[in-house]
Backbone as XML, in Angstrom:
<?xml version="1.0"?>
<chain id="A" units="angstrom">
  <residue number="1" name="MET">
    <atom name="N" x="0.850" y="-1.167" z="0.000"/>
    <atom name="CA" x="0.000" y="0.000" z="0.000"/>
    <atom name="C" x="0.897" y="1.232" z="0.000"/>
  </residue>
  <residue number="2" name="PRO">
    <atom name="N" x="0.573" y="2.238" z="-0.803"/>
    <atom name="CA" x="1.409" y="3.442" z="-0.831"/>
    <atom name="C" x="1.476" y="4.111" z="0.538"/>
  </residue>
  <residue number="3" name="SER">
    <atom name="N" x="2.628" y="4.670" z="0.863"/>
    <atom name="CA" x="2.800" y="5.332" z="2.157"/>
    <atom name="C" x="1.904" y="6.556" z="2.272"/>
  </residue>
  <residue number="4" name="THR">
    <atom name="N" x="1.471" y="7.126" z="1.147"/>
    <atom name="CA" x="0.604" y="8.300" z="1.176"/>
    <atom name="C" x="-0.795" y="7.977" z="1.691"/>
  </residue>
  <residue number="5" name="TYR">
    <atom name="N" x="-1.119" y="6.692" z="1.856"/>
    <atom name="CA" x="-2.430" y="6.313" z="2.391"/>
    <atom name="C" x="-2.542" y="6.622" z="3.875"/>
  </residue>
  <residue number="6" name="GLY">
    <atom name="N" x="-1.426" y="6.857" z="4.550"/>
    <atom name="CA" x="-1.468" y="7.119" z="5.979"/>
    <atom name="C" x="-1.552" y="5.833" z="6.777"/>
  </residue>
  <residue number="7" name="PRO">
    <atom name="N" x="-1.867" y="5.945" z="8.076"/>
    <atom name="CA" x="-1.888" y="4.750" z="8.925"/>
    <atom name="C" x="-3.000" y="3.787" z="8.512"/>
  </residue>
  <residue number="8" name="ALA">
    <atom name="N" x="-2.745" y="2.519" z="8.731"/>
    <atom name="CA" x="-3.741" y="1.492" z="8.410"/>
    <atom name="C" x="-4.975" y="1.668" z="9.290"/>
  </residue>
  <residue number="9" name="PRO">
    <atom name="N" x="-6.152" y="1.338" z="8.767"/>
    <atom name="CA" x="-7.354" y="1.433" z="9.595"/>
    <atom name="C" x="-7.324" y="0.422" z="10.732"/>
  </residue>
  <residue number="10" name="LYS">
    <atom name="N" x="-8.051" y="0.746" z="11.785"/>
    <atom name="CA" x="-8.178" y="-0.158" z="12.925"/>
    <atom name="C" x="-9.071" y="-1.354" z="12.563"/>
  </residue>
  <residue number="11" name="ARG">
    <atom name="N" x="-10.084" y="-1.082" z="11.723"/>
    <atom name="CA" x="-11.035" y="-2.131" z="11.360"/>
    <atom name="C" x="-11.753" y="-1.733" z="10.075"/>
  </residue>
  <residue number="12" name="VAL">
    <atom name="N" x="-12.040" y="-2.722" z="9.244"/>
    <atom name="CA" x="-12.839" y="-2.523" z="8.036"/>
    <atom name="C" x="-13.887" y="-3.623" z="7.995"/>
  </residue>
  <residue number="13" name="THR">
    <atom name="N" x="-15.146" y="-3.242" z="7.833"/>
    <atom name="CA" x="-16.203" y="-4.247" z="7.695"/>
    <atom name="C" x="-16.954" y="-4.020" z="6.389"/>
  </residue>
  <residue number="14" name="TYR">
    <atom name="N" x="-17.343" y="-5.120" z="5.762"/>
    <atom name="CA" x="-18.138" y="-5.123" z="4.535"/>
    <atom name="C" x="-19.416" y="-5.899" z="4.805"/>
  </residue>
  <residue number="15" name="ARG">
    <atom name="N" x="-20.523" y="-5.393" z="4.261"/>
    <atom name="CA" x="-21.770" y="-6.155" z="4.234"/>
    <atom name="C" x="-22.263" y="-6.158" z="2.795"/>
  </residue>
  <residue number="16" name="PHE">
    <atom name="N" x="-22.552" y="-7.326" z="2.279"/>
    <atom name="CA" x="-23.109" y="-7.489" z="0.941"/>
    <atom name="C" x="-24.519" y="-8.028" z="1.130"/>
  </residue>
  <residue number="17" name="GLU">
    <atom name="N" x="-25.533" y="-7.229" z="0.774"/>
    <atom name="CA" x="-26.920" y="-7.572" z="1.066"/>
    <atom name="C" x="-27.740" y="-7.671" z="-0.212"/>
  </residue>
  <residue number="18" name="ASP">
    <atom name="N" x="-28.490" y="-8.752" z="-0.363"/>
    <atom name="CA" x="-29.468" y="-8.887" z="-1.437"/>
    <atom name="C" x="-30.695" y="-8.101" z="-0.992"/>
  </residue>
  <residue number="19" name="ILE">
    <atom name="N" x="-31.034" y="-7.002" z="-1.690"/>
    <atom name="CA" x="-32.155" y="-6.158" z="-1.270"/>
    <atom name="C" x="-33.388" y="-6.366" z="-2.151"/>
  </residue>
  <residue number="20" name="GLY">
    <atom name="N" x="-33.362" y="-7.414" z="-2.963"/>
    <atom name="CA" x="-34.519" y="-7.767" z="-3.776"/>
    <atom name="C" x="-34.553" y="-7.049" z="-5.114"/>
  </residue>
  <residue number="21" name="GLY">
    <atom name="N" x="-35.377" y="-7.548" z="-6.013"/>
    <atom name="CA" x="-35.516" y="-6.922" z="-7.324"/>
    <atom name="C" x="-34.233" y="-6.935" z="-8.121"/>
  </residue>
  <residue number="22" name="ALA">
    <atom name="N" x="-33.424" y="-7.972" z="-7.952"/>
    <atom name="CA" x="-32.122" y="-8.105" z="-8.634"/>
    <atom name="C" x="-31.146" y="-6.996" z="-8.243"/>
  </residue>
  <residue number="23" name="LYS">
    <atom name="N" x="-31.363" y="-6.395" z="-7.067"/>
    <atom name="CA" x="-30.470" y="-5.336" z="-6.580"/>
    <atom name="C" x="-29.726" y="-5.805" z="-5.335"/>
  </residue>
  <residue number="24" name="TRP">
    <atom name="N" x="-28.538" y="-5.253" z="-5.178"/>
    <atom name="CA" x="-27.671" y="-5.538" z="-4.040"/>
    <atom name="C" x="-27.276" y="-4.234" z="-3.367"/>
  </residue>
  <residue number="25" name="ARG">
    <atom name="N" x="-26.867" y="-4.340" z="-2.119"/>
    <atom name="CA" x="-26.333" y="-3.194" z="-1.363"/>
    <atom name="C" x="-25.010" y="-3.630" z="-0.755"/>
  </residue>
  <residue number="26" name="THR">
    <atom name="N" x="-24.004" y="-2.786" z="-0.913"/>
    <atom name="CA" x="-22.733" y="-2.984" z="-0.219"/>
    <atom name="C" x="-22.569" y="-1.843" z="0.777"/>
  </residue>
  <residue number="27" name="VAL">
    <atom name="N" x="-22.269" y="-2.200" z="2.013"/>
    <atom name="CA" x="-22.028" y="-1.238" z="3.084"/>
    <atom name="C" x="-20.605" y="-1.467" z="3.572"/>
  </residue>
  <residue number="28" name="VAL">
    <atom name="N" x="-19.809" y="-0.401" z="3.582"/>
    <atom name="CA" x="-18.419" y="-0.492" z="4.036"/>
    <atom name="C" x="-18.232" y="0.506" z="5.173"/>
  </residue>
  <residue number="29" name="ASP">
    <atom name="N" x="-17.703" y="0.038" z="6.289"/>
    <atom name="CA" x="-17.353" y="0.901" z="7.416"/>
    <atom name="C" x="-15.864" y="0.759" z="7.679"/>
  </residue>
  <residue number="30" name="VAL">
    <atom name="N" x="-15.162" y="1.890" z="7.612"/>
    <atom name="CA" x="-13.723" y="1.917" z="7.854"/>
    <atom name="C" x="-13.491" y="2.696" z="9.144"/>
  </residue>
  <residue number="31" name="THR">
    <atom name="N" x="-12.968" y="2.006" z="10.163"/>
    <atom name="CA" x="-12.689" y="2.634" z="11.453"/>
    <atom name="C" x="-11.214" y="3.017" z="11.505"/>
  </residue>
  <residue number="32" name="ALA">
    <atom name="N" x="-10.954" y="4.302" z="11.667"/>
    <atom name="CA" x="-9.588" y="4.833" z="11.718"/>
    <atom name="C" x="-8.965" y="4.580" z="13.092"/>
  </residue>
  <residue number="33" name="PRO">
    <atom name="N" x="-7.649" y="4.760" z="13.206"/>
    <atom name="CA" x="-6.986" y="4.584" z="14.508"/>
    <atom name="C" x="-7.573" y="5.465" z="15.617"/>
  </residue>
  <residue number="34" name="ASP">
    <atom name="N" x="-8.166" y="6.630" z="15.241"/>
    <atom name="CA" x="-8.765" y="7.517" z="16.245"/>
    <atom name="C" x="-10.233" y="7.166" z="16.527"/>
  </residue>
  <residue number="35" name="ASP">
    <atom name="N" x="-10.702" y="6.027" z="16.000"/>
    <atom name="CA" x="-12.065" y="5.512" z="16.162"/>
    <atom name="C" x="-13.129" y="6.262" z="15.363"/>
  </residue>
  <residue number="36" name="SER">
    <atom name="N" x="-12.735" y="7.211" z="14.510"/>
    <atom name="CA" x="-13.712" y="7.809" z="13.600"/>
    <atom name="C" x="-14.061" y="6.765" z="12.540"/>
  </residue>
  <residue number="37" name="VAL">
    <atom name="N" x="-15.283" y="6.849" z="12.007"/>
    <atom name="CA" x="-15.762" y="5.840" z="11.059"/>
    <atom name="C" x="-16.215" y="6.506" z="9.765"/>
  </residue>
  <residue number="38" name="ARG">
    <atom name="N" x="-15.714" y="5.977" z="8.649"/>
    <atom name="CA" x="-16.212" y="6.361" z="7.325"/>
    <atom name="C" x="-17.230" y="5.299" z="6.921"/>
  </residue>
  <residue number="39" name="HIS">
    <atom name="N" x="-18.463" y="5.719" z="6.666"/>
    <atom name="CA" x="-19.570" y="4.811" z="6.344"/>
    <atom name="C" x="-19.961" y="5.050" z="4.889"/>
  </residue>
  <residue number="40" name="MET">
    <atom name="N" x="-19.836" y="4.017" z="4.059"/>
    <atom name="CA" x="-20.129" y="4.135" z="2.630"/>
    <atom name="C" x="-21.171" y="3.102" z="2.234"/>
  </residue>
  <residue number="41" name="VAL">
    <atom name="N" x="-22.114" y="3.504" z="1.371"/>
    <atom name="CA" x="-23.205" y="2.628" z="0.951"/>
    <atom name="C" x="-23.455" y="2.821" z="-0.538"/>
  </residue>
  <residue number="42" name="VAL">
    <atom name="N" x="-23.705" y="1.714" z="-1.245"/>
    <atom name="CA" x="-24.130" y="1.800" z="-2.646"/>
    <atom name="C" x="-25.107" y="0.661" z="-2.930"/>
  </residue>
  <residue number="43" name="ASP">
    <atom name="N" x="-26.227" y="1.005" z="-3.584"/>
    <atom name="CA" x="-27.210" y="0.029" z="-4.055"/>
    <atom name="C" x="-27.019" y="-0.110" z="-5.556"/>
  </residue>
  <residue number="44" name="TYR">
    <atom name="N" x="-27.036" y="-1.341" z="-6.084"/>
    <atom name="CA" x="-26.646" y="-1.551" z="-7.479"/>
    <atom name="C" x="-27.227" y="-2.844" z="-8.034"/>
  </residue>
  <residue number="45" name="THR">
    <atom name="N" x="-27.124" y="-2.990" z="-9.342"/>
    <atom name="CA" x="-27.392" y="-4.248" z="-10.022"/>
    <atom name="C" x="-26.054" y="-4.798" z="-10.487"/>
  </residue>
  <residue number="46" name="LEU">
    <atom name="N" x="-25.992" y="-6.096" z="-10.689"/>
    <atom name="CA" x="-24.729" y="-6.745" z="-11.073"/>
    <atom name="C" x="-24.560" y="-6.788" z="-12.593"/>
  </residue>
  <residue number="47" name="ASP">
    <atom name="N" x="-24.842" y="-5.664" z="-13.252"/>
    <atom name="CA" x="-24.755" y="-5.616" z="-14.711"/>
    <atom name="C" x="-23.648" y="-4.706" z="-15.228"/>
  </residue>
  <residue number="48" name="GLY">
    <atom name="N" x="-22.813" y="-4.192" z="-14.329"/>
    <atom name="CA" x="-21.703" y="-3.344" z="-14.741"/>
    <atom name="C" x="-22.065" y="-1.889" z="-14.958"/>
  </residue>
  <residue number="49" name="SER">
    <atom name="N" x="-23.307" y="-1.498" z="-14.660"/>
    <atom name="CA" x="-23.701" y="-0.101" z="-14.845"/>
    <atom name="C" x="-23.425" y="0.703" z="-13.576"/>
  </residue>
  <residue number="50" name="ALA">
    <atom name="N" x="-23.229" y="2.010" z="-13.753"/>
    <atom name="CA" x="-22.892" y="2.897" z="-12.637"/>
    <atom name="C" x="-24.070" y="3.064" z="-11.685"/>
  </residue>
  <residue number="51" name="ALA">
    <atom name="N" x="-23.752" y="3.151" z="-10.401"/>
    <atom name="CA" x="-24.740" y="3.399" z="-9.355"/>
    <atom name="C" x="-24.160" y="4.435" z="-8.401"/>
  </residue>
  <residue number="52" name="PRO">
    <atom name="N" x="-24.976" y="5.384" z="-7.922"/>
    <atom name="CA" x="-24.453" y="6.406" z="-7.020"/>
    <atom name="C" x="-24.162" y="5.857" z="-5.631"/>
  </residue>
  <residue number="53" name="GLY">
    <atom name="N" x="-23.114" y="6.381" z="-5.010"/>
    <atom name="CA" x="-22.806" y="6.056" z="-3.630"/>
    <atom name="C" x="-23.485" y="7.053" z="-2.715"/>
  </residue>
  <residue number="54" name="THR">
    <atom name="N" x="-23.687" y="6.668" z="-1.456"/>
    <atom name="CA" x="-24.269" y="7.575" z="-0.471"/>
    <atom name="C" x="-23.412" y="7.553" z="0.787"/>
  </residue>
  <residue number="55" name="ALA">
    <atom name="N" x="-23.762" y="8.413" z="1.714"/>
    <atom name="CA" x="-23.011" y="8.590" z="2.961"/>
    <atom name="C" x="-21.656" y="9.212" z="2.630"/>
  </residue>
  <residue number="56" name="ASP">
    <atom name="N" x="-20.550" y="8.635" z="3.075"/>
    <atom name="CA" x="-19.217" y="9.194" z="2.821"/>
    <atom name="C" x="-18.823" y="8.941" z="1.367"/>
  </residue>
  <residue number="57" name="THR">
    <atom name="N" x="-18.668" y="10.017" z="0.606"/>
    <atom name="CA" x="-18.257" y="9.883" z="-0.797"/>
    <atom name="C" x="-16.878" y="10.499" z="-1.026"/>
  </residue>
  <residue number="58" name="SER">
    <atom name="N" x="-16.056" y="10.563" z="0.022"/>
    <atom name="CA" x="-14.732" y="11.177" z="-0.123"/>
    <atom name="C" x="-13.824" y="10.386" z="-1.052"/>
  </residue>
  <residue number="59" name="GLU">
    <atom name="N" x="-14.006" y="9.073" z="-1.132"/>
    <atom name="CA" x="-13.178" y="8.250" z="-2.012"/>
    <atom name="C" x="-13.841" y="8.017" z="-3.359"/>
  </residue>
  <residue number="60" name="ALA">
    <atom name="N" x="-15.145" y="7.819" z="-3.368"/>
    <atom name="CA" x="-15.869" y="7.547" z="-4.612"/>
    <atom name="C" x="-17.310" y="8.012" z="-4.460"/>
  </residue>
  <residue number="61" name="ASP">
    <atom name="N" x="-17.878" y="8.497" z="-5.571"/>
    <atom name="CA" x="-19.285" y="8.890" z="-5.540"/>
    <atom name="C" x="-20.158" y="7.989" z="-6.413"/>
  </residue>
  <residue number="62" name="SER">
    <atom name="N" x="-19.526" y="7.035" z="-7.100"/>
    <atom name="CA" x="-20.288" y="6.051" z="-7.866"/>
    <atom name="C" x="-19.457" y="4.782" z="-8.020"/>
  </residue>
  <residue number="63" name="ALA">
    <atom name="N" x="-20.165" y="3.696" z="-8.340"/>
    <atom name="CA" x="-19.497" y="2.405" z="-8.497"/>
    <atom name="C" x="-20.283" y="1.551" z="-9.482"/>
  </residue>
  <residue number="64" name="ALA">
    <atom name="N" x="-19.587" y="0.604" z="-10.093"/>
    <atom name="CA" x="-20.216" y="-0.385" z="-10.966"/>
    <atom name="C" x="-19.736" y="-1.760" z="-10.528"/>
  </residue>
  <residue number="65" name="PHE">
    <atom name="N" x="-20.609" y="-2.766" z="-10.658"/>
    <atom name="CA" x="-20.314" y="-4.101" z="-10.140"/>
    <atom name="C" x="-20.659" y="-5.185" z="-11.153"/>
  </residue>
  <residue number="66" name="LEU">
    <atom name="N" x="-19.847" y="-6.236" z="-11.153"/>
    <atom name="CA" x="-20.118" y="-7.481" z="-11.881"/>
    <atom name="C" x="-19.687" y="-8.634" z="-10.990"/>
  </residue>
  <residue number="67" name="SER">
    <atom name="N" x="-20.368" y="-9.757" z="-11.134"/>
    <atom name="CA" x="-19.991" y="-10.963" z="-10.399"/>
    <atom name="C" x="-19.776" y="-12.083" z="-11.415"/>
  </residue>
  <residue number="68" name="PRO">
    <atom name="N" x="-18.523" y="-12.259" z="-11.875"/>
    <atom name="CA" x="-18.263" y="-13.256" z="-12.921"/>
    <atom name="C" x="-18.446" y="-14.699" z="-12.461"/>
  </residue>
  <residue number="69" name="THR">
    <atom name="N" x="-18.303" y="-14.938" z="-11.160"/>
    <atom name="CA" x="-18.539" y="-16.255" z="-10.570"/>
    <atom name="C" x="-19.188" y="-16.031" z="-9.207"/>
  </residue>
  <residue number="70" name="PRO">
    <atom name="N" x="-19.850" y="-17.037" z="-8.635"/>
    <atom name="CA" x="-20.528" y="-16.838" z="-7.349"/>
    <atom name="C" x="-19.608" y="-16.410" z="-6.202"/>
  </residue>
  <residue number="71" name="ASP">
    <atom name="N" x="-18.315" y="-16.677" z="-6.310"/>
    <atom name="CA" x="-17.385" y="-16.335" z="-5.227"/>
    <atom name="C" x="-16.538" y="-15.098" z="-5.522"/>
  </residue>
  <residue number="72" name="ALA">
    <atom name="N" x="-16.885" y="-14.346" z="-6.581"/>
    <atom name="CA" x="-16.077" y="-13.180" z="-6.959"/>
    <atom name="C" x="-16.962" y="-11.982" z="-7.285"/>
  </residue>
  <residue number="73" name="LEU">
    <atom name="N" x="-16.466" y="-10.794" z="-6.941"/>
    <atom name="CA" x="-17.152" y="-9.543" z="-7.238"/>
    <atom name="C" x="-16.111" y="-8.553" z="-7.737"/>
  </residue>
  <residue number="74" name="VAL">
    <atom name="N" x="-16.402" y="-7.901" z="-8.857"/>
    <atom name="CA" x="-15.529" y="-6.871" z="-9.409"/>
    <atom name="C" x="-16.232" y="-5.532" z="-9.215"/>
  </residue>
  <residue number="75" name="MET">
    <atom name="N" x="-15.517" y="-4.558" z="-8.634"/>
    <atom name="CA" x="-16.064" y="-3.240" z="-8.348"/>
    <atom name="C" x="-15.167" y="-2.174" z="-8.967"/>
  </residue>
  <residue number="76" name="SER">
    <atom name="N" x="-15.761" y="-1.283" z="-9.727"/>
    <atom name="CA" x="-15.047" y="-0.142" z="-10.292"/>
    <atom name="C" x="-15.567" y="1.106" z="-9.597"/>
  </residue>
  <residue number="77" name="LEU">
    <atom name="N" x="-14.667" y="1.883" z="-8.987"/>
    <atom name="CA" x="-15.046" y="3.084" z="-8.245"/>
    <atom name="C" x="-14.645" y="4.335" z="-9.015"/>
  </residue>
  <residue number="78" name="ALA">
    <atom name="N" x="-15.513" y="5.355" z="-8.986"/>
    <atom name="CA" x="-15.220" y="6.624" z="-9.655"/>
    <atom name="C" x="-15.560" y="7.783" z="-8.730"/>
  </residue>
  <residue number="79" name="LYS">
    <atom name="N" x="-14.870" y="8.887" z="-8.946"/>
    <atom name="CA" x="-15.121" y="10.132" z="-8.212"/>
    <atom name="C" x="-15.135" y="11.256" z="-9.240"/>
  </residue>
  <residue number="80" name="ASN">
    <atom name="N" x="-16.194" y="12.044" z="-9.246"/>
    <atom name="CA" x="-16.326" y="13.142" z="-10.210"/>
    <atom name="C" x="-16.134" y="12.658" z="-11.644"/>
  </residue>
  <residue number="81" name="ARG">
    <atom name="N" x="-16.709" y="11.495" z="-11.960"/>
    <atom name="CA" x="-16.697" y="10.916" z="-13.302"/>
    <atom name="C" x="-15.298" y="10.517" z="-13.778"/>
  </residue>
  <residue number="82" name="THR">
    <atom name="N" x="-14.384" y="10.289" z="-12.829"/>
    <atom name="CA" x="-13.027" y="9.846" z="-13.139"/>
    <atom name="C" x="-12.757" y="8.549" z="-12.383"/>
  </residue>
  <residue number="83" name="LEU">
    <atom name="N" x="-12.170" y="7.565" z="-13.077"/>
    <atom name="CA" x="-11.875" y="6.281" z="-12.443"/>
    <atom name="C" x="-10.986" y="6.475" z="-11.219"/>
  </residue>
  <residue number="84" name="GLY">
    <atom name="N" x="-11.379" y="5.863" z="-10.113"/>
    <atom name="CA" x="-10.594" y="5.936" z="-8.890"/>
    <atom name="C" x="-9.800" y="4.670" z="-8.648"/>
  </residue>
  <residue number="85" name="SER">
    <atom name="N" x="-10.466" y="3.524" z="-8.718"/>
    <atom name="CA" x="-9.793" y="2.242" z="-8.527"/>
    <atom name="C" x="-10.695" y="1.121" z="-9.024"/>
  </residue>
  <residue number="86" name="VAL">
    <atom name="N" x="-10.085" y="-0.033" z="-9.215"/>
    <atom name="CA" x="-10.818" y="-1.253" z="-9.543"/>
    <atom name="C" x="-10.457" y="-2.276" z="-8.482"/>
  </residue>
  <residue number="87" name="ARG">
    <atom name="N" x="-11.466" y="-2.931" z="-7.933"/>
    <atom name="CA" x="-11.254" y="-3.893" z="-6.853"/>
    <atom name="C" x="-11.896" y="-5.226" z="-7.212"/>
  </residue>
  <residue number="88" name="VAL">
    <atom name="N" x="-11.227" y="-6.286" z="-6.820"/>
    <atom name="CA" x="-11.754" y="-7.633" z="-7.015"/>
    <atom name="C" x="-11.826" y="-8.293" z="-5.644"/>
  </residue>
  <residue number="89" name="TYR">
    <atom name="N" x="-13.010" y="-8.806" z="-5.306"/>
    <atom name="CA" x="-13.225" y="-9.498" z="-4.034"/>
    <atom name="C" x="-13.438" y="-10.973" z="-4.327"/>
  </residue>
  <residue number="90" name="HIS">
    <atom name="N" x="-12.767" y="-11.813" z="-3.553"/>
    <atom name="CA" x="-12.904" y="-13.258" z="-3.723"/>
    <atom name="C" x="-13.158" y="-13.883" z="-2.360"/>
  </residue>
  <residue number="91" name="VAL">
    <atom name="N" x="-14.233" y="-14.653" z="-2.259"/>
    <atom name="CA" x="-14.580" y="-15.336" z="-1.015"/>
    <atom name="C" x="-14.074" y="-16.771" z="-1.095"/>
  </residue>
  <residue number="92" name="ALA">
    <atom name="N" x="-13.393" y="-17.220" z="-0.047"/>
    <atom name="CA" x="-12.872" y="-18.591" z="0.009"/>
    <atom name="C" x="-14.023" y="-19.593" z="-0.024"/>
  </residue>
  <residue number="93" name="ALA">
    <atom name="N" x="-13.726" y="-20.805" z="-0.460"/>
    <atom name="CA" x="-14.742" y="-21.857" z="-0.590"/>
    <atom name="C" x="-15.482" y="-22.119" z="0.719"/>
  </residue>
  <residue number="94" name="ASP">
    <atom name="N" x="-14.794" y="-21.976" z="1.856"/>
    <atom name="CA" x="-15.449" y="-22.222" z="3.147"/>
    <atom name="C" x="-16.227" y="-21.007" z="3.655"/>
  </residue>
  <residue number="95" name="GLY">
    <atom name="N" x="-16.179" y="-19.874" z="2.933"/>
    <atom name="CA" x="-16.918" y="-18.681" z="3.306"/>
    <atom name="C" x="-16.369" y="-17.929" z="4.498"/>
  </residue>
  <residue number="96" name="ARG">
    <atom name="N" x="-15.215" y="-18.312" z="5.002"/>
    <atom name="CA" x="-14.674" y="-17.703" z="6.226"/>
    <atom name="C" x="-13.756" y="-16.518" z="5.973"/>
  </residue>
  <residue number="97" name="THR">
    <atom name="N" x="-13.197" y="-16.413" z="4.782"/>
    <atom name="CA" x="-12.280" y="-15.311" z="4.481"/>
    <atom name="C" x="-12.617" y="-14.702" z="3.124"/>
  </residue>
  <residue number="98" name="MET">
    <atom name="N" x="-12.195" y="-13.449" z="2.955"/>
    <atom name="CA" x="-12.361" y="-12.738" z="1.697"/>
    <atom name="C" x="-11.058" y="-12.002" z="1.410"/>
  </residue>
  <residue number="99" name="THR">
    <atom name="N" x="-10.658" y="-12.001" z="0.159"/>
    <atom name="CA" x="-9.469" y="-11.269" z="-0.273"/>
    <atom name="C" x="-9.908" y="-10.130" z="-1.178"/>
  </residue>
  <residue number="100" name="GLU">
    <atom name="N" x="-9.374" y="-8.941" z="-0.918"/>
    <atom name="CA" x="-9.601" y="-7.782" z="-1.774"/>
    <atom name="C" x="-8.298" y="-7.474" z="-2.494"/>
  </residue>
  <residue number="101" name="THR">
    <atom name="N" x="-8.349" y="-7.376" z="-3.812"/>
    <atom name="CA" x="-7.216" y="-6.939" z="-4.616"/>
    <atom name="C" x="-7.651" y="-5.651" z="-5.298"/>
  </residue>
  <residue number="102" name="ALA">
    <atom name="N" x="-6.877" y="-4.582" z="-5.131"/>
    <atom name="CA" x="-7.271" y="-3.279" z="-5.664"/>
    <atom name="C" x="-6.143" y="-2.657" z="-6.459"/>
  </residue>
  <residue number="103" name="GLY">
    <atom name="N" x="-6.482" y="-2.114" z="-7.603"/>
    <atom name="CA" x="-5.517" y="-1.413" z="-8.439"/>
    <atom name="C" x="-5.920" y="0.038" z="-8.592"/>
  </residue>
  <residue number="104" name="SER">
    <atom name="N" x="-4.928" y="0.915" z="-8.556"/>
    <atom name="CA" x="-5.161" y="2.344" z="-8.716"/>
    <atom name="C" x="-3.849" y="2.986" z="-9.147"/>
  </residue>
  <residue number="105" name="VAL">
    <atom name="N" x="-3.763" y="4.305" z="-9.029"/>
    <atom name="CA" x="-2.513" y="5.020" z="-9.285"/>
    <atom name="C" x="-2.223" y="5.917" z="-8.090"/>
  </residue>
  <residue number="106" name="ASN">
    <atom name="N" x="-0.924" y="6.134" z="-7.819"/>
    <atom name="CA" x="-0.557" y="7.007" z="-6.705"/>
    <atom name="C" x="-0.574" y="8.464" z="-7.165"/>
  </residue>
  <residue number="107" name="GLY">
    <atom name="N" x="-0.197" y="9.369" z="-6.293"/>
    <atom name="CA" x="-0.205" y="10.792" z="-6.598"/>
    <atom name="C" x="0.674" y="11.194" z="-7.760"/>
  </residue>
  <residue number="108" name="ASP">
    <atom name="N" x="1.675" y="10.383" z="-8.074"/>
    <atom name="CA" x="2.563" y="10.653" z="-9.209"/>
    <atom name="C" x="2.083" y="9.970" z="-10.485"/>
  </residue>
  <residue number="109" name="GLY">
    <atom name="N" x="0.951" y="9.288" z="-10.411"/>
    <atom name="CA" x="0.414" y="8.613" z="-11.585"/>
    <atom name="C" x="0.951" y="7.220" z="-11.824"/>
  </residue>
  <residue number="110" name="ALA">
    <atom name="N" x="1.765" y="6.707" z="-10.900"/>
    <atom name="CA" x="2.316" y="5.355" z="-11.049"/>
    <atom name="C" x="1.291" y="4.324" z="-10.574"/>
  </residue>
  <residue number="111" name="PRO">
    <atom name="N" x="1.058" y="3.281" z="-11.354"/>
    <atom name="CA" x="0.088" y="2.270" z="-10.938"/>
    <atom name="C" x="0.605" y="1.415" z="-9.783"/>
  </residue>
  <residue number="112" name="PHE">
    <atom name="N" x="-0.329" y="0.923" z="-8.990"/>
    <atom name="CA" x="0.014" y="-0.024" z="-7.931"/>
    <atom name="C" x="-1.164" y="-0.972" z="-7.734"/>
  </residue>
  <residue number="113" name="VAL">
    <atom name="N" x="-0.886" y="-2.111" z="-7.158"/>
    <atom name="CA" x="-1.904" y="-3.082" z="-6.776"/>
    <atom name="C" x="-1.630" y="-3.466" z="-5.333"/>
  </residue>
  <residue number="114" name="ARG">
    <atom name="N" x="-2.664" y="-3.520" z="-4.522"/>
    <atom name="CA" x="-2.522" y="-3.915" z="-3.125"/>
    <atom name="C" x="-3.517" y="-5.020" z="-2.821"/>
  </residue>
  <residue number="115" name="MET">
    <atom name="N" x="-3.255" y="-5.762" z="-1.752"/>
    <atom name="CA" x="-4.117" y="-6.883" z="-1.392"/>
    <atom name="C" x="-4.364" y="-6.869" z="0.113"/>
  </residue>
  <residue number="116" name="PHE">
    <atom name="N" x="-5.633" y="-7.109" z="0.487"/>
    <atom name="CA" x="-6.008" y="-7.215" z="1.893"/>
    <atom name="C" x="-6.777" y="-8.509" z="2.103"/>
  </residue>
  <residue number="117" name="HIS">
    <atom name="N" x="-6.672" y="-9.048" z="3.309"/>
    <atom name="CA" x="-7.375" y="-10.278" z="3.663"/>
    <atom name="C" x="-8.318" y="-9.975" z="4.823"/>
  </residue>
  <residue number="118" name="TYR">
    <atom name="N" x="-9.542" y="-10.467" z="4.728"/>
    <atom name="CA" x="-10.569" y="-10.231" z="5.739"/>
    <atom name="C" x="-11.080" y="-11.559" z="6.282"/>
  </residue>
  <residue number="119" name="LYS">
    <atom name="N" x="-11.471" y="-11.540" z="7.569"/>
    <atom name="CA" x="-12.077" y="-12.716" z="8.207"/>
    <atom name="C" x="-13.549" y="-12.428" z="8.462"/>
  </residue>
  <residue number="120" name="ARG">
    <atom name="N" x="-14.371" y="-13.421" z="8.241"/>
    <atom name="CA" x="-15.808" y="-13.282" z="8.467"/>
    <atom name="C" x="-16.075" y="-13.118" z="9.960"/>
  </residue>
  <residue number="121" name="LEU">
    <atom name="N" x="-16.964" y="-12.190" z="10.326"/>
    <atom name="CA" x="-17.266" y="-11.928" z="11.730"/>
    <atom name="C" x="-18.282" y="-12.889" z="12.311"/>
  </residue>
  <residue number="122" name="ARG">
    <atom name="N" x="-19.168" y="-13.425" z="11.506"/>
    <atom name="CA" x="-20.197" y="-14.332" z="12.047"/>
    <atom name="C" x="-20.150" y="-15.666" z="11.385"/>
  </residue>
</chain>
């Protein structure tokens, strides 16, 4: 992860919810070391079309999603109609862990890819 990202968050939680009508909701809460929380929400269809984000939009104000396989989700994030990052989420076969792989560019325009591993809470 680029050093310009600052300190690592204390906690990150994701919720992926089927909200009916072929729509999904992703809720992300990022808890900083000072216990402040960034709460992000987006409701979408899995057809690759843009959907607006709500709550904290400091990182992205819209996103598009596709699920090429039942255990994978591809998310493209944009801010002010400019690509911000592309993320791929993969859930392990046992459903206990998820890996996020994200690609973007740093402040100098150099590309980077980072990876995070998450454990299921319930």
